C-alpha positions in Angstrom: -32.3 50.9 93.8 -28.8 52.0 92.7 -28.3 54.0 89.5 -25.1 54.5 87.7 -23.8 56.2 84.6 -21.1 55.7 82.0 -19.6 58.1 79.5 -18.5 56.4 76.4 -15.9 58.6 75.1 -13.1 56.3 73.8 -13.7 57.1 70.2 -13.8 60.8 70.4 -12.7 63.0 67.5 -10.7 66.1 68.1 -11.8 69.6 68.9 -9.2 72.3 68.7 -5.8 70.8 69.6 -6.9 68.1 72.0 -9.6 65.5 72.7 -13.1 66.9 72.5 -13.5 65.4 76.0 -11.2 67.9 77.6 -11.8 70.9 75.2 -13.2 73.9 77.1 -15.7 76.1 75.2 -14.9 79.8 74.8 -16.8 82.1 77.1 -19.7 83.7 75.3 -23.5 84.0 75.7 -24.9 80.5 76.5 -26.9 79.2 73.5 -28.6 76.3 75.2 -29.2 77.0 78.9 -31.3 79.6 80.4 -30.0 82.3 82.7 -26.5 83.8 82.7 -24.6 80.6 82.5 -21.7 80.4 80.0 -21.3 77.7 77.4 -20.3 74.5 79.3 -19.8 76.8 82.3 -16.2 77.2 81.3 -15.8 73.4 81.8 -14.6 70.7 79.6 -17.2 68.4 78.0 -16.4 65.5 80.2 -16.4 67.6 83.4 -19.7 69.2 82.5 -21.4 65.8 82.1 -19.9 64.3 85.2 -21.2 67.3 87.2 -24.7 66.9 85.7 -24.7 63.2 86.5 -23.7 64.0 90.1 -26.3 66.6 90.4 -28.9 64.1 89.2 -28.0 61.7 91.9 -26.0 59.1 90.0 -23.8 56.9 92.1 -21.3 55.5 91.2 -20.2 57.4 88.1 -17.9 55.9 85.6 -16.0 57.5 82.7 -14.7 55.4 79.8 -11.8 56.7 77.9 -9.3 55.5 75.3 -6.9 58.2 74.2 -6.2 61.3 76.3 -6.7 59.3 79.6 -4.3 61.5 81.5 -5.9 64.7 80.4 -9.4 63.4 81.2 -8.2 62.4 84.7 -6.8 65.9 85.3 -10.2 67.3 84.3 -11.9 65.2 86.9 -9.8 66.0 89.9 -12.3 66.4 92.8 -15.2 64.8 90.9 -17.0 61.8 92.1 -16.1 59.6 89.1 -14.0 56.5 88.3 -12.1 56.4 85.1 -12.1 53.1 83.1 -9.5 52.9 80.4 -10.3 50.9 77.2 -6.9 50.1 75.7 -8.5 48.5 72.7 -10.7 51.6 71.9 -10.0 51.6 68.1 -11.9 48.3 67.8 -15.3 49.9 68.3 -17.7 51.5 70.8 -19.1 48.1 71.9 -15.8 47.4 73.7 -16.0 50.7 75.6 -19.5 49.9 76.7 -18.4 46.5 78.0 -15.4 48.0 79.9 -17.7 50.6 81.5 -20.4 48.2 82.5 -18.1 45.6 83.8 -16.2 48.2 85.8 -19.4 49.6 87.4 -20.7 46.2 88.3 -17.4 45.4 90.0 -17.7 48.7 91.9 -21.3 48.1 92.9 -22.6 44.5 92.4 -26.1 45.5 93.4 -26.6 48.1 90.6 -30.3 48.4 89.6 -29.7 50.2 86.4 -27.0 51.9 84.3 -27.5 55.1 82.3 -25.4 55.5 79.2 -24.5 59.1 78.3 -22.2 60.6 75.6 -20.5 63.7 76.9 -20.5 65.3 73.5 -24.3 65.9 73.6 -24.5 69.5 74.9 -28.2 69.4 75.6 -28.0 66.6 78.1 -28.1 68.0 81.6 -29.3 67.3 85.1 -33.0 67.7 84.2 -32.7 65.3 81.2 -31.0 62.6 83.3 -33.6 62.9 86.0 -36.4 62.6 83.4 -34.9 59.3 82.3 -35.1 58.0 85.9 -38.6 59.3 86.3 -39.8 57.5 83.2 -38.3 54.2 84.4 -40.1 54.6 87.7 -43.4 55.5 86.0 -43.3 52.7 83.3 -41.2 50.0 84.9 -39.8 49.3 81.5 -36.3 47.7 81.1 -35.0 50.4 78.9 -35.7 54.2 78.6 -34.2 55.5 75.4 -34.1 58.9 73.9 -36.1 59.5 70.7 -34.7 61.8 68.0 -34.3 61.9 64.2 -36.7 59.0 63.8 -34.6 56.6 65.9 -33.8 55.7 69.5 -30.4 56.1 71.2 -28.5 57.7 74.1 -28.9 59.0 76.6 -30.5 55.8 77.7 -31.2 53.9 80.9 -30.8 50.1 81.1 -32.3 47.9 83.8 -30.0 45.2 85.4 -31.9 42.7 83.3 -30.0 44.1 80.3 -26.5 44.0 81.8 -25.7 40.6 80.2 -26.6 42.0 76.7 -24.4 45.1 77.3 -21.5 42.9 78.3 -22.0 40.8 75.2 -21.9 43.6 72.7 -19.7 43.1 69.6 -17.0 45.8 69.1 -18.9 47.2 66.1 -22.3 47.5 67.9 -23.5 50.3 70.2 -26.3 50.3 72.7 -28.8 51.1 69.9 -28.7 47.4 68.8 -30.0 46.4 72.2 -32.6 49.2 72.3 -34.1 48.1 68.9 -33.9 44.4 69.6 -37.2 44.3 71.5 -39.2 47.6 71.3 -41.9 46.3 73.7 -39.5 46.6 76.7 -38.5 50.2 75.7 -40.0 53.5 76.8 -39.3 56.5 74.6 -38.0 59.8 76.0 -38.7 62.6 73.4 -35.4 64.4 73.1 -35.1 66.0 69.7 -31.9 67.9 70.6 -30.2 64.6 71.2 -29.2 64.6 67.6 -26.8 67.5 68.3 -23.3 66.6 69.3 -19.9 68.4 69.3 -17.2 66.8 67.2 -15.5 69.8 65.9 -15.0 73.5 66.6 -17.5 74.1 63.7 -20.1 72.1 65.6 -19.6 74.2 68.7 -19.9 77.4 66.6 -23.2 76.3 65.1 -24.7 76.0 68.6 -24.7 79.7 69.0 -27.4 79.8 66.3 -29.7 77.5 68.2 -32.3 79.1 70.4 
């Protein structure tokens, strides 16, 4: 079985004076990881997530971007990741998902599943990604979706049987529309901190208050 991962980042808002994808957090005591690690490890959001995906054994790894493509590419020098550019990113997240899924299928036609991650979720790490994979192996469900704030969403893992639905998403629809379409084929992954993301400098500052 081949597992892959996409980072749907084409619609990112801005953090500081550039895309939040390439923003690097200031160095200070790490609010969400144990040990002596610094926030984001001094890495940009996109590089951090690619590193975690690689550590979790994802192959191939795809990164979908809209704006700031050159900056994202510079952040990923030396990383095992392929950048897919969505030139029509303002139309909606569904288009970014289609670009990423199509690109990964062309890279590896025998993909068994694709994991969708958003790099602005700071509590998604190697362990979280591995738990998605483990739940799929345990339950054999077509979809493993994170559960938080009374809903289901990303990070999520989609079996190859869902690829046609991902490729048919309307621009205005995200992966949640597929997750909620048939709950019987979905396994929940309890992930309450999935509701937290980084869209602004204020969002990052608020993380220092989270234990």
